[in-house]
C-alpha positions in Angstrom: -2.5 19.2 13.1 -5.8 17.9 11.4 -7.8 15.4 13.3 -7.6 11.9 12.2 -10.6 9.5 12.0 -11.6 7.5 15.1 -12.9 4.6 13.0 -12.6 1.5 15.2 -9.4 -0.2 14.2 -9.7 -4.0 13.4 -6.7 -6.4 14.3 -5.2 -6.2 10.8 -5.6 -2.3 10.5 -2.8 0.1 11.3 -2.9 3.6 12.6 0.6 5.2 13.3 1.1 8.6 14.9 4.5 10.2 14.7 5.6 11.4 18.1 5.8 15.1 18.7 9.6 14.9 19.5 10.2 13.2 16.1 8.0 15.8 14.2 10.4 18.4 15.7 13.3 16.3 14.4 11.7 16.3 11.0 11.4 20.2 10.9 15.0 20.7 12.0 16.9 17.9 10.2 18.2 18.8 6.6 17.6 15.2 5.6 13.9 15.3 6.1 12.6 18.8 6.7 11.4 19.0 3.0 8.9 16.3 3.3 7.9 14.0 6.3 4.9 12.1 7.5 2.7 13.0 10.6 0.3 10.1 10.7 -0.3 7.1 8.4 -2.0 3.8 8.3 -4.0 1.1 6.6 -7.8 0.6 6.9 -9.1 -2.7 5.4 -12.9 -2.9 4.4 -13.5 0.3 6.4 -17.3 0.0 6.8 -18.5 3.2 8.7 -15.4 5.3 8.0 -16.2 8.8 7.5 -14.6 12.1 8.1 -15.4 15.8 7.6 -12.8 18.7 7.8 -13.8 22.3 7.5 -10.1 23.1 8.4 -7.2 21.1 7.1 -3.8 22.1 8.1 -1.6 19.2 6.6 -1.7 17.3 3.3 -3.5 14.0 3.0 -2.9 11.2 0.4 -5.4 8.3 0.3 -4.7 5.3 -1.8 -8.0 3.2 -2.4 -6.9 -0.5 -3.2 -10.2 -2.0 -3.0 -14.1 -0.9 -2.6 -15.6 2.6 -3.0 -16.2 5.7 -1.1 -18.0 9.2 -1.6 -15.8 12.2 -1.6 -16.7 16.0 -1.4 -14.0 18.5 -2.0 -14.9 22.2 -2.1 -18.4 21.4 -2.7 -17.8 19.0 -5.7 -18.9 15.3 -5.4 -16.5 12.6 -6.6 -16.8 8.8 -6.5 -13.6 7.0 -5.2 -12.9 3.6 -6.6 -10.4 0.6 -6.4 -7.1 2.0 -7.7 -7.8 5.8 -7.1 -5.4 8.0 -5.4 -7.0 11.0 -3.5 -5.1 14.1 -2.9 -6.3 16.5 -0.2 -4.0 19.5 0.3 -4.0 21.9 3.2 -7.0 24.2 3.6 -9.1 22.0 1.4 -12.5 21.7 2.8 -13.5 17.9 2.3 -15.5 15.0 3.6 -15.6 11.4 2.6 -17.5 8.3 3.8 -17.0 4.7 2.8 -19.7 2.8 0.6 -22.0 0.9 2.9 -22.2 -2.2 0.6 -18.6 -2.1 -0.8 -16.5 -0.1 1.8 -13.1 0.9 0.7 -9.6 -0.5 1.8 -7.1 2.3 1.9 -3.6 3.3 2.7 -3.4 7.0 4.0 -0.7 9.4 4.8 -1.0 12.8 6.5 2.3 14.8 5.7 4.0 18.2 5.8 7.2 19.7 5.1 8.9 22.8 3.6 8.6 21.4 0.1 5.4 19.3 0.8 3.2 21.6 -1.7 5.9 21.2 -4.3 5.7 17.4 -4.1 1.9 17.7 -4.3 2.1 20.1 -7.4 4.5 17.4 -8.9 1.4 15.2 -9.0 -0.6 18.0 -11.1 -3.0 18.3 -8.2 -6.2 20.6 -8.7 -9.4 21.0 -6.7 -11.4 20.1 -9.8 -9.5 16.7 -10.2 -8.5 15.5 -6.8 -8.7 11.7 -7.8 -5.9 10.1 -10.1 -6.9 6.6 -11.4 -3.6 4.5 -10.9 -4.9 1.0 -10.8 -3.3 -1.4 -8.3 0.4 -1.8 -9.6 2.3 -4.2 -7.2 5.3 -1.7 -6.9 3.0 1.1 -5.7 1.1 -1.1 -3.1 4.5 -2.5 -2.0 5.6 1.2 -1.5 2.8 2.0 1.0 3.2 -1.4 2.8 6.8 -0.7 3.2 6.1 2.6 5.0 4.1 0.7 7.5 6.7 -2.0 7.8 9.7 0.5 8.4 7.5 2.2 11.1 7.4 -1.2 12.9 11.2 -1.6 13.0 11.8 0.8 16.0 11.6 4.4 17.4 15.3 5.6 16.6 15.9 8.9 14.9 17.6 7.0 11.9 14.5 5.0 11.5 12.3 8.0 11.2 14.8 9.7 8.8 14.5 6.6 6.7 10.6 6.8 6.8 10.7 10.3 5.7 12.9 9.6 2.7 10.8 6.6 1.9 7.8 9.0 1.5 9.7 11.1 -0.8 10.6 8.1 -2.9 6.9 7.1 -3.0 5.7 10.6 -3.9 8.2 10.9 -6.9 7.4 7.2 -8.1 3.7 8.2 -8.1 4.7 11.2 -10.3 6.4 8.9 -12.9 3.4 6.4 -12.7 0.9 9.1 -13.6 1.8 9.7 -17.3 2.2 6.1 -17.9 -1.3 5.3 -16.8 -2.7 8.2 -18.9 -0.8 6.9 -21.9 -3.4 4.1 -21.9 -0.8 1.0 -21.8 -4.0 -1.3 -21.5 -2.3 -4.6 -21.9 0.4 -4.0 -19.3 -2.0 -2.3 -17.0 -4.2 -5.3 -17.0 -1.4 -7.4 -16.0 -0.3 -4.9 -13.3 -3.9 -5.1 -11.9 -3.5 -8.9 -11.7 -0.1 -8.5 -10.0 -1.5 -6.1 -7.6 -4.3 -8.4 -6.6 -1.5 -11.1 -6.0 0.5 -8.8 -3.9 -2.4 -7.4 -1.9 -3.8 -11.0 -1.2 -0.7 -12.9 -0.7 -2.2 -15.2 1.9 -5.1 -16.4 -0.5 -5.1 -19.1 -3.2 -5.4 -18.8 -7.0 -9.0 -19.7 -7.0 -10.0 -16.5 -4.9 -7.6 -14.3 -6.9 -9.4 -15.3 -10.2 -12.6 -14.3 -8.6 -11.2 -11.0 -7.5 -10.2 -10.4 -11.1 -13.8 -11.3 -12.1 -12.4 -14.3 -14.3 -12.8 -17.9 -14.3 -9.8 -19.9 -13.1 -9.4 -21.3 -16.5 -9.6 -18.1 -18.4 -7.6 -16.2 -15.7 -4.7 -18.8 -16.1 -5.0 -18.9 -19.9 -4.7 -15.1 -20.4 -2.0 -14.7 -17.9 0.1 -17.3 -19.5 -0.5 -15.5 -23.0 0.8 -12.3 -21.4 3.7 -13.5 -19.5 4.7 -17.1 -21.0 4.2 -18.7 -17.5 1.4 -19.9 -15.4 -0.1 -17.4 -12.7 0.6 -20.0 -10.0 4.3 -20.0 -10.7 4.5 -16.1 -10.3 2.1 -16.3 -7.3 4.4 -18.8 -5.6 7.5 -16.8 -6.3 5.7 -13.7 -4.7 4.8 -15.7 -1.7 8.5 -17.0 -1.2 9.8 -13.3 -1.6 7.4 -12.4 1.1 8.5 -15.3 3.3 12.1 -14.2 2.9 11.0 -10.6 3.9 9.3 -11.9 7.0 12.3 -14.2 7.9 14.6 -11.1 7.6 12.6 -8.7 9.6 10.8 -10.9 12.3 11.4 -13.8 14.8 8.1 -15.6 13.5 8.3 -19.4 13.3 8.2 -21.1 10.0 4.9 -22.6 10.9 3.5 -19.1 11.6 5.0 -17.7 8.3 3.5 -20.7 6.4 -0.1 -20.0 7.8 0.3 -16.4 7.0 0.9 -17.1 3.4 -1.9 -19.5 3.2 -0.2 -23.0 3.8 -1.7 -24.9 6.5 1.1 -27.6 5.9 4.5 -26.2 7.1 6.3 -29.2 5.5 4.9 -28.4 2.2 5.5 -24.7 2.5 9.3 -25.6 3.3 9.7 -27.8 0.2 8.2 -25.0 -2.0 10.5 -22.5 -0.3 13.6 -24.5 -1.0 12.6 -25.2 -4.6 12.2 -21.4 -5.2 15.1 -20.0 -3.0 17.4 -23.0 -3.1 17.6 -23.5 0.7 15.2 -24.3 3.4 13.7 -21.6 5.7 15.9 -22.8 8.6 19.0 -22.6 6.4 17.9 -19.1 5.2 17.6 -18.0 8.8 21.2 -19.1 9.5 22.7 -17.4 6.3 20.9 -14.2 7.2 22.9 -14.0 10.4 26.3 -14.5 8.8 
């Protein structure tokens, strides 16, 4: 099994190793032996992150959602940028290092399986082009985030079978996404980029999102409304409330904690917004959930 980076993990970073006994389950179970994860994680603003592998005995997928890095595959140099998917199959000699001034933020998955190469081939991988520019569409970001969320739900065999099959869905979705990106649907891609920023910075405010999109707040709001027919703050609030429902579903966090996590210092204001969007208060939602 290939070595994983020992980059110092911050509080909001994630590095998850699948236990050996579960890997054995993966290799023997008909529901997941075709494709399964070995290790996966999330590194935010990974300054100092680097790796060199002269031997590589599993496949690696890296999805850069922000920042930059330098990549060398089989002696060829590549620049990794925001929205790039990096594919590094077995036996590929490679190295990468995060940009010092603008370090990358990445989701990453080491994986294997009887059909793992076929899943990689379905993405049209080649040593010459190990990078696919996908942008930051919200569904793709959510797919990687869901893999991490599922892993936090327990250590039972059925949970791991679900994780393996979620990886299959993620890989096949990427294969569908690639030709759409190549088709150059610029108008929708720009909108997807904005939604990706919203999804990935769900705890922030609209002002900071406009800056991340390199637009003024006024122009950001104006262009968004032209494309969608509604203001970006309306969509952003709906995304926040969707995420609040998700947190209420999977965790025991108090409403005050969820409010702060979504960027609301005033829990009462958050509860009013939640009721306006969802149709009931957070406390009522929690009661309904257990019926």
